[in-house]
N, C-alpha and C positions, 0 to 999 in steps of 0.2 A: 179657299175658305168657303164653307157651306153657308148659303143664305137662301131665304125664301121671301118672295114678294106677295103682297096682299093689297086689296083695296083698289083705288082708282089710280092707274098708272100715269094719268095726265095731271094729277094733283101734286101738291107739295110733298116732298120726300120726308118721311118720318122714320128714322133709324133707331132700333132698339138694341142695346148691348147688355147682355145678361151678367149676373154675378157668378162668383166661383161656386162650384159644387152643383150648379144647375146649367141649363142651356136655354136655347131660344124658346122652348115651350113655356117658360115662366111668363111670357108676354101674351098668352092666349087671350086674357081678358082685355088687354089693351088693343089687340088686333081687331077684336070684335067691336070695340067701341069706336075706334078711329078708322072705320072702313071707308070714310070719305077722303082719307089721305092715301098716298102711295107709301104703304108701310113695308119695311124690310127688316127682318130679324136675321141676325148673324150668330153662328156658333163660333166662338173664339177658338184659336188653334189648340189642338189636343183635347177639345171638349165637345160633347154632343156629336153631331155628324161631321165635325172637323177633327175627329180624334186621330186621323191618320197623318195630320200635319205634325211636323217636328218642332221642338224647341220653343214652346210658348214664352213670350216676354211681352210686357206691356208696350214697349217701344216698337217692336216688330209688328205687333197686332195693330197698333195705331197707323203705322206706315201702310200696311195692307188695306186697312179700312179706308184710308184717304184715297188710295188708288181705286178701290171698288166704288166708293161713293161718287168719285169723279166720273166713272163709267156709267153708273146706274142713274145718277141724278144730274147729268150734265145740263147746265142752264137753269136748274131749279133752285128754289129756296130749300134749305136743308135744316131739318130739326133732328137733333141727336139726344136720345134719352138713355142714360147709363145708370145702372145700379151696382154699387159696391165695386167689384173688380172691373165691371164694364164702365163704371163712372170714372175709374182711374184711367182706363183706356181713352175715354172721352176727353179728359183733361189733357192727356198727352197729345191727342189729335188736335185739339184747339191750339195748343202751344206750338205744334209743328206747322200748322197752316191756319193762320189767324183770320183768313177771309172765306174759308170753305163753308163754315157752318153759320147759319143765321140765328138759330135758337139752340141752346143746349140746357138740358136739365141734368144736374149732377146730384144724384141721390146717394147719400151715404158713402162718400169717397174718403178713404183713409189717406192722409198726406203727411202724417207724422210717423217716421220710421220707428219700429218697435224692435230695436237691435237685440235686446235680451231674449225676447221670444224667438226671434229669427234664429238664434244660435241653437235653440232647442227643437226647431222644426224637424230637422233631419232625423235625429234619434227618436223623437216622439212619434213621428209618422211611421217609421219603420217598425216600431214596437206595436202600434195600434192598428196598422193597416189591415191585417187579416180580419179585423172586426167589420170592415166595410162589406164583406161577403155575407155577413149574418143579417137576416132580415129584421130581427128585433132591434139590433143596433142601428140599422138604417132607418127604421121607423122613428127611433129616438132622434137621430140626426135630422130627419125630415121635419119632425115636429119643431125642433129648435130653429129651423129655417122657415117655418110657417107654410110648409108644402102640404097641401090638402090631400085627402085620400084619392081624389080623382087623378092626381099626378104622381102618386107614390110609385106605381109600377115603373113608370118612365124614369123617375129619379133613381130608383133602386138599380135598374138595368145600367144606367150610365155610371153611377157611382161604383158599382161592383166591377165594371169593365175598365175603370180608370187605372192606369199604371201608378205604382208607388212613386216613381221618379217624377211623373207628371204632377201629382198632388204636391210633392215637395217643392217643385219649381213654381207652381201657382202660388202657394203660400209664401214662399220667399219673395216673389215679386210683389205680392200684396203688402207684405210687412215692411218692405224696404222702399216703397214708393214715396217720392217727395215731389212737391210742386216744381215743375220745370221753370227755369229762370225766365223763359220767354212768355210765361203765362200772362204777365202784366200787359203785354202788347195785344192780347186777343180783343177783337172788335165785336165778337158775337154778343148777343144778349143772353145772359147766363142766369139760370135759377138754381141756387144751391139749397138742397133740402136735407134734413136729418131728423130722426125721431127723438123726441124728448127722453124716451126710455133706452136709447142706445148708450153705449159706453161713453164715458166722458171724453176719451180721446177722439171719438167720432165727432162729437159736438165741437171740440176744439179744432179739429180738421176743417169742419164746415166754416168756422169763423176765420181760419187762415185763408181759405180760398176766397171768401168774400172780401177780406182786407187786401188781397193781392191784385184785384182788378176792379176798377170803378164801374164796369158794366155788370157786375154781379149783384143780384138780389138774393138775400138769404133768409130762410125761414126754418124754425124749429117746430115740428108738428107735435102738438100735445098728445100725450098718452099713446104714442106710437113707438114701436121698437124697430129693429133692423129687418126691413122687408115690407114696406107699406103696400107695394103692388100686390102682395099676397094677403096681407092683413086686412086692408081696406081698399080694394081695387077701384071702387066707385069714387072715393075721395081722391085717390091718386090721379085718376083720369080727369076728374073735374079741375083739379089744381093745374094740370098741364093745359087743358083746353082754355080755361078762363085767363090763364097767364099769357098764352100765345095770342088769343083773339082780342082780349080786352085789357091786357096789362093789369089784371086784377087778381088778388089772392084772397082766400077766405079770411074773415075778420078775426077768427080765433087763433090764427097762426101767430107764433112768437117771432117777431122780426129780429134778424141779426144785423146789428149796426156796424 
């Protein structure tokens, strides 16, 4: 699995897990901000520079991530920040090793299976997949993901190089993920975040995660959609920093009880 290290290698380890349809470049603004940490970005299997790896699954990705973090961050406090698909991998990691991670931010993780949509993924992707090679369609997709112009060329290159079977596999994994039974045992300090403008199933998923473990703090971010690290990277970075350092969150956030 491809990964890249940044910042102070003697500092606390901060791991970033990207969402589906993008790769580790989505964390550029965070890497710049958290340069006083030992930051590591990973490209999940079959995505980004890990595109030669076979058979992406959330569980297998979590297993490999646990191994790599053990090697890279031996003896360190570990912070894991996951977005969307990466947040699902983070939830799986926490459930598989309850002591490895000190802090985890779970941003926009779907944990309610969408069985009806899952059945449609295979035929729908095969029908529309040729569109991913068309720049105008990719620009529309990039805009829906809040990917800015400065990252579009990278986004387009990766999306047009992705195999059809890979996209189907990623979407099926995403749409069928549920909270592991062991999640309630996790001892890490967990911040669960979701945007107020996200789909209702995403907000319900955030509430499910918070209710499943007493170490979770949950917030709904006002006027934010799916992709806060792109939409408002400064706010995203500040939320992480103040939560980790001072156990404090902005007053205008909506708490999940």
